[in-house]
MDAnalysis code that builds the backbone (N, CA, C; Angstrom):
import MDAnalysis as mda
import numpy as np

u = mda.Universe.empty(666, n_residues=222, atom_resindex=np.repeat(np.arange(222), 3), trajectory=True)
u.add_TopologyAttr("name", ["N", "CA", "C"] * 222)
u.add_TopologyAttr("resid", np.arange(1, 223))
u.add_TopologyAttr("resname", ["MET", "ARG", "LYS", "LEU", "ILE", "ALA", "SER", "ALA", "PHE", "ILE", "SER", "LEU", "ASP", "GLY", "ILE", "MET", "GLN", "ALA", "PRO", "GLY", "GLY", "PRO", "GLU", "GLU", "ASP", "PRO", "THR", "GLY", "GLY", "PHE", "ALA", "ASP", "GLY", "GLY", "TRP", "MET", "PHE", "ASN", "TYR", "ALA", "ASP", "ASP", "SER", "MET", "ASP", "LEU", "SER", "GLU", "ALA", "GLY", "PHE", "ASP", "GLY", "LYS", "ASP", "ARG", "GLU", "LEU", "VAL", "LEU", "GLY", "ARG", "ARG", "THR", "TYR", "GLU", "ILE", "PHE", "GLU", "ALA", "TYR", "TRP", "PRO", "TYR", "GLN", "PRO", "ASP", "ASP", "HIS", "PRO", "VAL", "ALA", "LYS", "THR", "LEU", "ASN", "ALA", "ALA", "LYS", "LYS", "TYR", "VAL", "ALA", "SER", "ARG", "THR", "ARG", "ILE", "LYS", "LEU", "HIS", "TRP", "ASN", "ASN", "SER", "THR", "LEU", "ILE", "ARG", "GLY", "ASP", "VAL", "VAL", "LYS", "GLU", "ILE", "GLN", "VAL", "LEU", "LYS", "SER", "SER", "PRO", "GLY", "PRO", "ASP", "LEU", "GLN", "ILE", "ILE", "GLY", "SER", "SER", "ASN", "LEU", "ILE", "GLN", "THR", "LEU", "GLN", "THR", "ALA", "SER", "LEU", "ILE", "ASP", "GLU", "PHE", "HIS", "VAL", "TRP", "THR", "PHE", "PRO", "VAL", "VAL", "LEU", "GLY", "LYS", "GLY", "LYS", "ARG", "LEU", "PHE", "SER", "ASP", "LEU", "SER", "LYS", "PRO", "SER", "ALA", "LEU", "LYS", "LEU", "MET", "HIS", "SER", "LYS", "VAL", "SER", "PRO", "THR", "GLY", "VAL", "VAL", "MET", "SER", "THR", "TYR", "VAL", "PRO", "ASP", "GLY", "ASP", "ILE", "GLN", "PRO", "GLY", "SER", "PHE", "SER", "SER", "ALA", "ASP", "PRO", "SER", "ASP", "LYS", "GLU", "LEU", "ALA", "ARG", "ARG", "LYS", "MET", "MET", "THR", "ASN", "GLU", "GLU", "TRP"])
u.atoms.positions = np.array([
    [20.898, 5.834, -3.787],
    [20.024, 5.152, -2.958],
    [18.639, 4.927, -3.808],
    [18.149, 3.799, -4.092],
    [16.855, 4.081, -4.689],
    [15.688, 3.779, -3.689],
    [14.480, 4.454, -4.350],
    [13.346, 4.739, -3.465],
    [12.742, 3.142, -3.410],
    [11.962, 3.208, -2.025],
    [11.065, 1.756, -1.906],
    [9.654, 2.361, -1.808],
    [8.957, 2.334, -2.558],
    [7.626, 2.845, -2.771],
    [6.526, 1.809, -2.213],
    [5.472, 2.057, -1.625],
    [4.409, 1.159, -1.329],
    [2.885, 1.458, -1.732],
    [2.301, 0.818, -2.519],
    [1.011, 1.310, -3.170],
    [-0.065, 0.112, -2.485],
    [-1.216, 0.840, -2.322],
    [-2.287, -0.220, -1.640],
    [-3.540, 0.675, -1.979],
    [-4.681, -0.514, -2.218],
    [-6.002, -0.150, -2.290],
    [-6.395, -0.298, -0.654],
    [-6.910, 0.566, -0.104],
    [-7.830, 0.135, 1.028],
    [-9.367, 0.572, 1.303],
    [-9.847, 0.259, 2.235],
    [-11.246, 0.444, 2.427],
    [-11.263, 1.761, 3.715],
    [-11.833, 2.335, 4.147],
    [-12.066, 3.318, 4.734],
    [-11.601, 3.013, 6.252],
    [-12.016, 1.784, 6.827],
    [-11.438, 1.128, 7.974],
    [-9.865, 0.550, 7.565],
    [-9.379, 0.733, 6.822],
    [-7.918, 0.267, 6.726],
    [-7.639, -1.272, 6.156],
    [-8.534, -1.831, 5.704],
    [-8.573, -3.197, 4.873],
    [-8.199, -2.901, 3.648],
    [-7.154, -4.007, 3.208],
    [-6.456, -3.993, 1.921],
    [-6.637, -5.375, 1.425],
    [-7.501, -6.568, 1.660],
    [-7.571, -7.808, 1.690],
    [-8.338, -8.080, 0.321],
    [-7.925, -8.912, -0.581],
    [-8.683, -8.827, -1.756],
    [-9.852, -7.807, -2.342],
    [-8.919, -6.761, -2.836],
    [-9.734, -5.507, -3.519],
    [-10.151, -6.169, -4.724],
    [-9.503, -6.947, -5.514],
    [-9.988, -7.280, -6.723],
    [-11.021, -8.330, -7.142],
    [-11.344, -9.421, -6.255],
    [-12.459, -10.135, -6.867],
    [-12.517, -10.960, -5.557],
    [-13.771, -11.576, -5.550],
    [-14.007, -12.726, -4.309],
    [-13.038, -13.855, -4.040],
    [-12.436, -14.431, -5.103],
    [-11.519, -15.397, -5.313],
    [-10.178, -14.873, -4.911],
    [-9.673, -13.740, -4.726],
    [-8.476, -13.580, -4.804],
    [-7.663, -13.642, -3.504],
    [-8.104, -13.750, -2.207],
    [-7.553, -13.996, -1.394],
    [-8.980, -14.228, -0.145],
    [-9.236, -15.464, 0.100],
    [-10.277, -15.684, 0.978],
    [-9.992, -16.119, 2.490],
    [-8.702, -15.901, 2.738],
    [-8.000, -16.571, 4.052],
    [-8.895, -15.702, 5.005],
    [-8.565, -16.535, 6.295],
    [-9.447, -15.850, 7.437],
    [-10.909, -15.885, 7.071],
    [-11.311, -16.696, 6.088],
    [-13.120, -16.703, 5.956],
    [-13.160, -15.364, 5.385],
    [-12.470, -14.480, 4.756],
    [-12.993, -13.140, 3.971],
    [-13.850, -13.266, 3.133],
    [-14.863, -12.787, 3.032],
    [-16.161, -12.959, 2.132],
    [-16.486, -11.788, 1.248],
    [-15.453, -10.592, 1.625],
    [-16.158, -9.256, 0.935],
    [-14.964, -9.152, -0.649],
    [-14.406, -10.110, -0.890],
    [-13.422, -9.663, -1.842],
    [-14.164, -9.150, -3.073],
    [-13.376, -8.225, -3.920],
    [-13.851, -7.473, -5.001],
    [-14.510, -6.044, -4.424],
    [-14.457, -5.458, -3.065],
    [-15.028, -4.502, -2.992],
    [-14.407, -3.177, -3.428],
    [-13.524, -3.259, -4.152],
    [-13.206, -1.932, -4.919],
    [-13.699, -1.783, -6.639],
    [-14.595, -3.061, -6.942],
    [-14.795, -3.098, -8.355],
    [-15.676, -1.955, -8.709],
    [-16.825, -1.565, -8.072],
    [-17.556, -0.594, -8.408],
    [-17.281, 0.908, -8.413],
    [-16.168, 1.219, -7.892],
    [-15.658, 2.310, -7.798],
    [-14.353, 2.783, -9.036],
    [-14.143, 1.783, -9.492],
    [-12.966, 1.930, -10.556],
    [-13.774, 2.861, -11.677],
    [-13.077, 3.797, -12.137],
    [-12.768, 4.710, -13.411],
    [-11.908, 5.065, -13.846],
    [-11.903, 5.874, -15.048],
    [-11.149, 6.379, -15.903],
    [-9.973, 7.278, -15.126],
    [-10.407, 7.692, -14.051],
    [-9.545, 9.155, -13.692],
    [-8.743, 8.458, -13.092],
    [-8.585, 7.257, -12.520],
    [-7.558, 6.593, -11.936],
    [-6.148, 6.238, -12.797],
    [-5.248, 6.665, -12.280],
    [-3.985, 6.491, -13.052],
    [-2.923, 5.410, -12.089],
    [-3.213, 4.240, -12.654],
    [-2.602, 2.916, -12.113],
    [-1.098, 3.370, -12.022],
    [-0.451, 4.038, -13.470],
    [0.651, 4.097, -13.496],
    [1.523, 5.044, -12.411],
    [0.727, 6.134, -12.319],
    [1.312, 7.111, -11.592],
    [1.298, 6.856, -10.119],
    [0.569, 6.120, -9.584],
    [0.622, 5.241, -8.381],
    [1.501, 4.048, -8.319],
    [2.052, 3.511, -9.193],
    [2.850, 2.400, -9.358],
    [2.303, 1.087, -9.292],
    [0.906, 0.957, -9.409],
    [0.086, -0.163, -9.442],
    [0.369, -1.149, -10.268],
    [1.208, -0.731, -11.702],
    [1.438, -1.393, -12.817],
    [2.946, -1.561, -12.943],
    [3.614, -1.344, -12.018],
    [5.221, -1.386, -11.671],
    [6.006, -1.211, -12.995],
    [5.404, 0.003, -13.748],
    [6.219, 0.491, -14.756],
    [7.519, 1.170, -14.088],
    [8.562, 0.800, -15.148],
    [9.980, 1.227, -14.762],
    [10.382, 1.285, -13.288],
    [9.731, 0.072, -12.644],
    [10.556, -0.108, -11.340],
    [10.547, -1.718, -11.261],
    [11.143, -2.020, -10.025],
    [11.484, -3.404, -9.803],
    [10.229, -3.694, -8.737],
    [9.587, -5.032, -8.486],
    [8.415, -5.328, -7.843],
    [9.268, -5.811, -6.530],
    [8.847, -5.573, -5.576],
    [9.080, -6.384, -4.205],
    [7.596, -6.890, -3.831],
    [7.476, -8.363, -3.636],
    [6.253, -8.597, -3.239],
    [6.242, -9.544, -2.073],
    [5.263, -9.897, -1.104],
    [5.043, -10.760, -0.282],
    [4.483, -12.200, -0.912],
    [4.711, -13.120, -0.253],
    [4.605, -14.091, -1.083],
    [2.988, -14.551, -1.205],
    [1.986, -14.130, -0.689],
    [0.409, -14.235, -1.039],
    [-0.006, -13.383, -2.176],
    [0.626, -12.234, -2.150],
    [0.270, -11.210, -3.299],
    [1.047, -11.791, -4.885],
    [2.383, -12.199, -4.311],
    [2.822, -12.805, -5.747],
    [2.033, -14.031, -6.049],
    [1.644, -14.889, -5.421],
    [1.079, -15.752, -5.860],
    [-0.642, -15.652, -6.774],
    [-1.134, -14.665, -6.086],
    [-2.175, -14.093, -6.679],
    [-1.540, -13.544, -8.093],
    [-0.806, -12.749, -8.313],
    [-0.501, -12.278, -9.482],
    [0.105, -13.093, -10.574],
    [0.967, -14.187, -9.925],
    [1.515, -15.518, -10.578],
    [0.333, -16.004, -11.573],
    [-0.892, -16.326, -10.789],
    [-1.982, -16.842, -11.084],
    [-2.576, -16.470, -12.414],
    [-2.533, -14.979, -12.103],
    [-3.104, -14.243, -13.308],
    [-2.657, -13.466, -14.319],
    [-1.601, -12.675, -13.827],
    [-0.958, -11.638, -15.270],
    [-0.087, -12.499, -16.296],
    [0.516, -13.685, -16.057],
    [1.058, -14.089, -17.248],
    [0.145, -14.817, -18.346],
    [-1.158, -14.952, -18.035],
    [-1.994, -15.528, -18.986],
    [-2.984, -14.466, -19.599],
    [-2.857, -13.291, -19.403],
    [-3.378, -12.398, -19.741],
    [-2.821, -11.558, -21.330],
    [-3.548, -11.149, -21.861],
    [-3.201, -10.916, -23.475],
    [-1.889, -10.068, -23.631],
    [-1.404, -10.060, -24.275],
    [0.423, -9.518, -24.467],
    [0.212, -7.845, -24.554],
    [-0.904, -7.699, -25.131],
    [-0.975, -5.963, -25.349],
    [-2.015, -5.150, -24.274],
    [-2.336, -6.210, -23.115],
    [-2.739, -5.525, -21.835],
    [-1.552, -4.551, -21.097],
    [-1.788, -3.482, -21.123],
    [-0.899, -2.337, -20.512],
    [-0.524, -3.068, -19.198],
    [-1.109, -3.209, -18.252],
    [-0.717, -3.986, -16.727],
    [-0.041, -4.950, -17.034],
    [-0.482, -5.869, -17.835],
    [-0.058, -7.202, -17.972],
    [1.533, -7.049, -18.601],
    [1.746, -6.089, -19.277],
    [2.839, -5.786, -19.998],
    [4.038, -5.442, -19.271],
    [3.718, -4.756, -18.268],
    [4.656, -3.865, -17.305],
    [4.756, -4.788, -16.219],
    [3.829, -5.532, -15.831],
    [4.136, -6.734, -14.378],
    [4.709, -7.617, -14.944],
    [4.617, -8.191, -16.198],
    [5.218, -9.311, -16.324],
    [6.836, -9.411, -16.730],
    [6.990, -8.138, -17.402],
    [8.208, -7.713, -17.541],
    [9.128, -7.195, -16.587],
    [8.761, -6.904, -15.635],
    [9.387, -6.192, -14.321],
    [10.139, -7.286, -13.562],
    [11.455, -7.089, -12.996],
    [11.746, -7.713, -12.227],
    [11.191, -7.673, -10.869],
    [11.323, -9.012, -10.104],
    [10.366, -9.067, -9.272],
    [11.212, -9.899, -8.127],
    [10.835, -9.357, -6.580],
    [11.609, -9.780, -5.570],
    [10.525, -10.196, -4.580],
    [10.553, -11.737, -4.404],
    [9.669, -12.098, -3.465],
    [10.092, -12.677, -2.126],
    [9.295, -12.099, -1.020],
    [9.570, -12.818, 0.245],
    [8.982, -13.591, 0.884],
    [9.267, -14.499, 0.883],
    [8.592, -16.012, 1.135],
    [9.756, -16.779, 2.217],
    [8.925, -17.663, 3.492],
    [9.592, -18.404, 4.034],
    [9.639, -19.824, 3.586],
    [8.318, -20.264, 2.470],
    [7.702, -21.244, 2.113],
    [8.055, -21.679, 0.855],
    [8.144, -21.045, -0.139],
    [8.595, -21.051, -1.545],
    [9.721, -21.624, -1.800],
    [9.916, -22.588, -2.551],
    [10.932, -23.250, -3.037],
    [11.466, -22.738, -4.275],
    [10.389, -22.826, -5.470],
    [10.806, -22.400, -6.817],
    [9.783, -21.205, -7.197],
    [10.083, -20.443, -8.039],
    [9.136, -19.213, -8.504],
    [8.901, -19.395, -10.130],
    [7.851, -19.440, -10.571],
    [7.477, -19.859, -11.832],
    [7.148, -18.654, -12.837],
    [7.123, -17.410, -12.099],
    [6.725, -16.177, -13.171],
    [7.912, -15.585, -12.996],
    [8.085, -15.076, -14.767],
    [9.407, -14.829, -15.206],
    [9.749, -13.525, -14.549],
    [11.442, -13.439, -14.331],
    [11.977, -12.386, -13.861],
    [11.843, -12.208, -12.229],
    [11.564, -13.764, -11.386],
    [11.337, -13.528, -9.962],
    [12.561, -14.172, -9.437],
    [12.738, -13.492, -8.323],
    [13.974, -13.894, -7.616],
    [13.575, -13.936, -5.904],
    [13.717, -15.190, -5.352],
    [13.318, -15.516, -3.996],
    [14.045, -14.739, -3.046],
    [13.744, -14.272, -1.762],
    [14.107, -13.684, -0.833],
    [13.711, -14.525, 0.351],
    [14.807, -15.378, 0.731],
    [14.472, -16.289, 1.977],
    [15.102, -15.828, 3.233],
    [16.147, -15.049, 3.177],
    [16.679, -14.673, 4.393],
    [16.124, -13.420, 5.116],
    [16.713, -12.811, 5.857],
    [16.144, -11.523, 6.586],
    [15.817, -10.533, 5.492],
    [14.519, -10.378, 5.358],
    [13.990, -9.589, 4.328],
    [14.344, -8.217, 4.705],
    [14.524, -7.303, 5.706],
    [15.058, -6.490, 6.011],
    [16.401, -5.983, 5.671],
    [17.272, -7.057, 5.794],
    [18.655, -6.733, 5.532],
    [18.460, -6.801, 3.768],
    [17.843, -7.750, 3.169],
    [17.830, -7.920, 2.073],
    [17.203, -7.036, 0.975],
    [16.236, -6.210, 1.686],
    [15.792, -4.768, 1.082],
    [16.814, -3.843, 1.396],
    [17.466, -3.841, 2.313],
    [18.310, -2.884, 2.511],
    [19.563, -2.949, 1.429],
    [20.091, -4.063, 1.250],
    [20.998, -4.407, 0.187],
    [20.461, -3.850, -1.149],
    [18.937, -4.433, -1.440],
    [18.551, -3.653, -2.812],
    [18.562, -2.271, -3.087],
    [18.115, -1.519, -1.846],
    [18.095, -0.242, -1.794],
    [19.114, 0.507, -2.172],
    [20.395, 0.121, -1.867],
    [21.727, 0.505, -1.830],
    [22.356, 0.130, -3.167],
    [21.911, -0.711, -3.943],
    [22.269, -1.267, -5.168],
    [21.770, -0.365, -6.346],
    [22.422, -0.203, -7.568],
    [22.017, 0.504, -8.752],
    [20.643, -0.299, -9.186],
    [19.842, 0.658, -9.877],
    [18.515, 0.329, -10.368],
    [17.573, 1.308, -10.401],
    [16.356, 0.812, -10.777],
    [15.194, 1.891, -10.718],
    [14.585, 1.258, -9.207],
    [13.782, 2.356, -8.662],
    [12.855, 2.344, -7.865],
    [12.422, 1.130, -7.581],
    [11.897, 0.863, -5.930],
    [11.386, -0.657, -5.921],
    [10.327, -0.220, -5.690],
    [9.135, -1.148, -6.014],
    [7.491, -1.163, -5.592],
    [7.135, -1.888, -5.269],
    [6.147, -1.956, -3.762],
    [5.589, -2.770, -3.185],
    [4.183, -2.682, -3.793],
    [3.566, -3.728, -4.122],
    [1.935, -3.423, -4.381],
    [1.413, -4.664, -3.843],
    [0.274, -4.535, -2.959],
    [-0.308, -5.310, -1.855],
    [0.641, -5.471, -0.686],
    [0.674, -6.679, -0.654],
    [1.640, -7.441, 0.457],
    [1.581, -6.804, 1.995],
    [0.496, -6.935, 2.505],
    [0.219, -6.185, 3.887],
    [1.344, -6.478, 4.795],
    [1.756, -7.776, 5.111],
    [2.770, -8.203, 6.149],
    [3.796, -7.776, 5.956],
    [4.426, -7.812, 4.468],
    [5.887, -6.961, 4.156],
    [5.480, -5.519, 4.287],
    [4.593, -4.952, 3.970],
    [4.598, -3.401, 4.308],
    [4.808, -3.120, 5.693],
    [4.147, -4.062, 6.383],
    [4.376, -3.624, 8.152],
    [5.659, -3.984, 8.536],
    [6.216, -4.933, 8.027],
    [7.558, -5.245, 8.285],
    [8.603, -4.088, 7.987],
    [8.287, -3.730, 6.930],
    [9.353, -2.678, 6.151],
    [9.076, -1.113, 6.656],
    [7.785, -1.070, 7.086],
    [7.590, 0.334, 7.722],
    [7.988, 0.357, 8.891],
    [7.941, -0.906, 9.873],
    [8.720, -0.723, 11.118],
    [10.058, -0.631, 11.068],
    [10.846, -1.050, 10.086],
    [12.113, -0.713, 9.688],
    [12.442, 0.655, 9.261],
    [11.599, 1.293, 8.962],
    [11.828, 2.989, 8.592],
    [12.342, 2.501, 6.891],
    [12.221, 1.580, 6.237],
    [12.659, 1.629, 4.878],
    [11.689, 2.080, 3.872],
    [10.617, 2.218, 4.142],
    [9.732, 2.870, 3.302],
    [9.653, 4.341, 2.823],
    [9.974, 4.579, 1.704],
    [10.293, 6.254, 1.520],
    [8.566, 6.751, 0.981],
    [7.990, 6.030, 0.458],
    [6.901, 6.724, -0.282],
    [5.665, 5.747, -0.228],
    [4.199, 6.368, 0.224],
    [3.276, 5.821, 0.528],
    [2.189, 6.038, -0.651],
    [1.807, 5.231, -1.445],
    [0.519, 5.561, -2.385],
    [-1.021, 4.981, -1.644],
    [-1.807, 5.417, -1.075],
    [-3.084, 4.895, -0.299],
    [-4.067, 5.232, -1.182],
    [-5.098, 4.324, -1.886],
    [-6.089, 4.976, -2.341],
    [-7.135, 4.268, -1.391],
    [-7.983, 5.173, -0.756],
    [-8.951, 4.917, 0.270],
    [-10.330, 4.773, -0.427],
    [-11.090, 3.353, -0.743],
    [-12.294, 3.592, -1.183],
    [-13.545, 3.862, -0.019],
    [-14.485, 4.236, -0.532],
    [-15.792, 4.646, 0.571],
    [-16.534, 3.333, 0.842],
    [-15.788, 2.323, 1.681],
    [-16.338, 1.575, 1.947],
    [-16.080, 0.892, 3.552],
    [-16.586, 0.228, 4.280],
    [-16.180, -0.152, 5.617],
    [-16.375, -1.735, 5.440],
    [-15.295, -2.507, 5.692],
    [-15.495, -4.033, 5.437],
    [-15.240, -4.679, 7.108],
    [-14.772, -3.966, 8.252],
    [-14.902, -4.743, 9.048],
    [-13.797, -5.634, 9.716],
    [-13.185, -6.409, 8.921],
    [-12.282, -7.257, 9.368],
    [-11.462, -7.601, 7.903],
    [-10.261, -7.932, 8.266],
    [-9.503, -8.496, 7.107],
    [-7.990, -8.027, 7.313],
    [-7.058, -8.248, 6.447],
    [-5.819, -7.947, 6.394],
    [-5.735, -6.248, 6.188],
    [-5.080, -5.728, 7.175],
    [-5.058, -4.359, 7.075],
    [-3.629, -3.674, 6.526],
    [-3.305, -2.401, 6.189],
    [-2.413, -1.827, 5.915],
    [-1.316, -1.824, 7.115],
    [-1.940, -1.277, 8.448],
    [-0.980, -1.375, 9.250],
    [-1.831, -1.810, 10.265],
    [-0.887, -2.098, 11.055],
    [-1.179, -3.059, 12.206],
    [-0.787, -2.536, 13.660],
    [-1.111, -3.199, 14.975],
    [-0.520, -2.940, 16.281],
    [0.970, -2.736, 16.312],
    [1.469, -3.350, 15.394],
    [3.004, -3.582, 15.367],
    [3.718, -2.549, 14.913],
    [3.185, -1.775, 13.888],
    [3.252, -0.532, 13.210],
    [4.058, 0.460, 14.040],
    [5.146, 1.030, 13.471],
    [6.181, 1.973, 14.253],
    [5.457, 3.407, 14.179],
    [5.035, 4.148, 15.428],
    [4.705, 5.203, 15.442],
    [5.354, 6.319, 14.511],
    [4.699, 6.712, 13.396],
    [5.617, 7.882, 12.769],
    [4.490, 8.871, 12.240],
    [5.004, 10.096, 11.682],
    [4.411, 10.900, 11.254],
    [4.662, 10.853, 9.777],
    [3.402, 11.238, 8.953],
    [3.546, 11.296, 7.356],
    [3.183, 12.666, 7.009],
    [3.885, 13.078, 5.812],
    [3.734, 14.444, 5.327],
    [2.804, 14.078, 3.887],
    [1.623, 14.954, 3.939],
    [0.683, 14.599, 2.417],
    [1.306, 15.470, 0.917],
    [1.875, 14.656, 0.466],
    [2.175, 15.402, -0.799],
    [1.359, 15.698, -2.179],
    [0.355, 14.838, -2.046],
    [-0.686, 14.951, -3.269],
    [-1.798, 14.339, -2.844],
    [-2.995, 14.828, -3.253],
    [-4.427, 13.966, -2.981],
    [-5.394, 14.479, -4.004],
    [-6.114, 13.718, -4.836],
    [-6.938, 14.014, -5.545],
    [-8.062, 13.012, -5.231],
    [-9.301, 13.295, -5.557],
    [-10.602, 12.623, -5.554],
    [-11.251, 12.246, -6.648],
    [-11.658, 10.936, -7.090],
    [-12.111, 10.615, -8.177],
    [-13.631, 10.698, -8.099],
    [-14.349, 10.749, -9.261],
    [-15.752, 10.892, -9.199],
    [-16.562, 9.894, -8.491],
    [-15.897, 8.683, -8.214],
    [-16.553, 7.585, -7.427],
    [-16.144, 7.802, -6.090],
    [-15.937, 8.692, -5.379],
    [-15.468, 8.989, -4.053],
    [-13.984, 8.512, -3.471],
    [-13.233, 7.956, -4.226],
    [-12.077, 7.282, -4.001],
    [-10.842, 8.456, -3.888],
    [-10.157, 8.377, -2.747],
    [-9.567, 9.278, -2.135],
    [-7.750, 8.899, -2.721],
    [-7.332, 9.391, -3.548],
    [-5.979, 9.046, -3.925],
    [-4.890, 9.794, -3.314],
    [-3.923, 9.302, -2.262],
    [-3.319, 10.172, -1.878],
    [-1.798, 9.664, -1.593],
    [-0.723, 10.722, -1.654],
    [0.483, 10.207, -1.580],
    [1.235, 10.731, -0.237],
    [1.988, 10.089, 0.504],
    [2.640, 10.228, 1.547],
    [3.894, 9.858, 1.406],
    [4.876, 11.022, 2.347],
    [6.241, 10.241, 2.587],
    [6.532, 10.144, 4.291],
    [7.638, 9.574, 4.475],
    [7.903, 9.959, 6.232],
    [8.071, 11.227, 6.569],
    [7.625, 11.792, 7.854],
    [7.816, 12.968, 8.271],
    [8.300, 12.775, 9.533],
    [9.237, 12.036, 9.987],
    [10.182, 11.858, 11.129],
    [8.974, 11.127, 12.470],
    [9.365, 11.552, 13.487],
    [8.598, 11.248, 14.464],
    [7.254, 11.905, 14.920],
    [6.310, 11.470, 15.409],
    [5.196, 12.155, 15.991],
    [5.579, 13.231, 17.271],
    [4.938, 14.269, 17.075],
    [5.174, 15.441, 17.897],
    [3.803, 15.628, 18.663],
    [3.917, 14.801, 19.784],
    [2.598, 15.188, 20.740],
    [2.374, 16.546, 21.181],
    [1.108, 16.711, 21.588],
    [0.929, 18.199, 21.996],
    [-0.302, 18.085, 23.132],
    [-0.506, 19.014, 23.651],
    [-2.061, 18.976, 24.413],
    [-2.798, 20.263, 24.413],
    [-4.174, 20.136, 24.252],
    [-4.945, 21.623, 24.325],
    [-4.902, 22.149, 25.617],
    [-4.461, 21.423, 26.979],
    [-4.613, 22.154, 27.955],
    [-3.402, 22.670, 28.290],
    [-2.170, 22.745, 27.511],
    [-1.473, 23.703, 28.061],
    [-1.150, 24.869, 26.608],
    [-2.363, 25.177, 26.107],
    [-2.416, 25.876, 25.114],
    [-2.755, 27.274, 25.467],
    [-2.628, 28.516, 24.624],
    [-2.703, 29.605, 24.838],
    [-4.638, 29.543, 25.011],
    [-4.952, 30.345, 25.840],
    [-6.808, 30.412, 26.025],
    [-7.360, 30.552, 24.994],
    [-6.833, 31.462, 24.138],
    [-7.503, 31.881, 22.729],
    [-7.178, 30.531, 21.575],
    [-6.160, 29.969, 22.149],
    [-5.829, 28.837, 20.922],
    [-6.997, 27.608, 21.238],
    [-7.237, 27.343, 22.653],
    [-7.830, 26.357, 23.357],
    [-9.602, 26.644, 22.840],
    [-9.816, 27.992, 22.761],
    [-11.282, 28.110, 22.454],
    [-11.688, 27.951, 21.014],
    [-10.527, 28.293, 20.093],
    [-10.500, 28.203, 18.757],
    [-10.604, 26.731, 18.609],
    [-9.517, 25.941, 19.140],
    [-9.684, 24.513, 18.931],
    [-10.994, 24.055, 19.244],
    [-11.615, 24.047, 20.561],
    [-13.018, 23.676, 20.853],
    [-13.615, 24.159, 19.830],
    [-13.929, 24.971, 19.318],
    [-14.785, 25.370, 18.533],
    [-14.666, 24.867, 17.156],
    [-13.584, 24.141, 17.011],
    [-13.532, 23.376, 15.623],
    [-13.782, 21.781, 15.819],
    [-13.901, 21.679, 17.298],
    [-14.356, 20.042, 17.488],
    [-15.697, 20.278, 17.740],
    [-16.481, 21.242, 17.844],
    [-17.991, 21.141, 18.299],
    [-18.401, 20.592, 17.109],
    [-19.719, 19.484, 17.398],
    [-20.323, 19.192, 16.513],
    [-21.438, 20.214, 15.891],
    [-22.467, 19.556, 14.740],
    [-23.537, 20.701, 14.288],
    [-24.321, 20.945, 15.171],
    [-24.552, 20.170, 16.279],
    [-26.061, 20.034, 17.121],
    [-25.432, 21.225, 18.159],
    [-24.053, 21.280, 18.510],
    [-23.456, 22.235, 19.395],
    [-23.595, 23.662, 18.915],
    [-23.093, 23.673, 17.818],
    [-23.350, 25.133, 16.978],
    [-24.665, 25.506, 17.082],
])
């Protein structure tokens, strides 16, 4: 069984729309495209987090596919990210596209959950989602995503397409790795960790409750 990995750039409030430029995805009147540009630096390993699709097959939503299709095939052949994305096999979930023009692209028109289940059980390299917020939400709800690479940028955008939505499946995640870039980007890797295990401070041991209270006190209260 191959893994399905989702990688996303997000703002502090969970927005992932149009990180790369103003023209990337202005749908819904989004006017803050390009918000990650000034935080990029050489410490960010795109390949480690799967953003270049190296040694993986891509699973993309229609909008992300169209953004990539309009850009990456026209970059120089020696561009490292263009080289890997152009060469990768691509599966595109869309109800409206009839034909795909980017090389090595296959259309998924039926039940995307069932199709991804089939892909995961077939031989081949791991599957990589980049962007594609609606697709991530659908596959997270179906418990099909095995790993999340989330890069959180120190900006607040207020509105736009989000990594998770009100329909996302409540679940626990386990932090596997995290580091911070010199520009303040938190680069984290999570894996699913079962169901959420609720608790209550009201039923805790008195000494535990006092410790919890102290941990939650603000600086002014101290």
